[in-house]
N, C-alpha and C positions, 0 to 999 in steps of 0.2 A: 489616511494617516501622511503627516507630511513626508514628501522627501527632503534630501538630505546629499550636497553634492559630496564626489569621493573624486579625487584624482588618480589615473590609473596611467602607469608609461607602456606601452607596447609598442615590441620591435615591429619591424618591414613584415614579417611575415603575420604577424598576430594582428598586425594593422590590414593587411590585407585579404584577413579571413572578415574579419570585424565587418569590412569596408565590402566584404562580397555578401555575407549573411543579410546585412541591411538591404541592400537591391532587389537580392534573390525575394526576403518576407515583407519589402515596402514596410518596415519599420525601422524606427530611430536608431540610433547606436543604443541609446539611452537603455530602449525596451528589447531590446536582442540581449545584453549584460542584465539586468536585470531575470530574463529568461532564461539562460546559462545559468545563474546562479542559484535562483529556483529547480531547474531540472537536477545539477547537481547534488543537492541538499536535498532530493526525495531519492535518489541513486542511494546516495551515501548511507540513506536512513533507510535503507529496504528492508530490517529487521525490524526494527519500529512502525512497520506500518503495517496494518492487521491485513489490510487489503493484498499487500506482496507476499504478506505470509501465508496466505490462501494460494497461489503458485504453487503446483504442483502437489499439491497435500490431497489430490482426490486420487493419487496415485497409488494411495496405497493399497494393498490386497485387501485392507480389513473393511473399505468403504462396499458398500455393495454396489455391482456395476448399473443397478436400475436407480441407483437415488435417483436421479434425473426427473425421473415419470413415477415414482413411489415415494415422494419424499416424507409426504405427509402422513403415508402408514407407518414408514421409521419414526418421526417424531412424537407420534401416539404412544408407539410402540415404548419406545425409552422414555417417554413421561410416563407411564403407568408403570414401568419396569424400577422408576429412581420413586417414585408412590408409593410402591408396594415394600422396598428396601426402607424408606422411611417410616415406614408402620408396623414394622417388622417390633416385638418386644424384647427381644434379645439384642436390639439396637437402639439402648438408652442412651437418651445423649449427656453427656457427661454437663459438669458444672462448670 
């Protein structure tokens, strides 16, 4: 994707921060600005990011404490329960 120039005005404090980051990271100023934009976008879109939504999700008391070691067993059990519910005659599909 082609890069297009922009013009940004920085006060002395922000310019010093940018200069310090470029020295510390060994990156050009433009790369530091692009990375900062991407990080802000990722942070602000937190609720939209499915991976970020997983954070803390396993703290729910309904999640089994041994899920990490018995995940296959729980997946098979849940899958079998879903099939049984779908096959019940009293659960006819609506048109």
